[in-house]
Steps between C-alpha positions, in 0.01 A plus 500: 500500500330768294189398310402843369808652332465495121766750385859529626745757367863462607672673209824692557565344841824311432359177638757295308494122468431446871193721486378325186540166678286630789236623255510159331437327831199725562363426152510126571266539796127551472491838332247750368772704329419572135747780415868506596744774400867418559661724239845647558603284796813327369365153571723344233482139389483364854196710584333424167545127561333539842208690347475243222482214747220681684308556177477123461291487819317834492175522306368840609762736354390651169752785461874497572749776419868398506643783286856622569611219730823387335343166412717296267446182304468265798238719665306547179497126436369436853214745447413357157500144632273603787254652253450154350331402827340831594182585310387805699780747429383715208731803519877468537 
């Protein structure tokens, strides 16, 4: 476990939905991460749902970039619903 990392930039790495699911799992654990950049990774709806589920349990992240990830309606809805429970994310 890492208790010191605050910024993680994974943009342009083609992590896809599976990578987003792994990131989501990490966000659910005790985390000091405040900034996460996932832009241009083709995570799609499946990856966005995984990130959204993690946001329901993560209260350290303040900035999340999901630009250019082919997220459709289902993924967007999952993120929006997670924001109803997450009060720390200020920049999306």
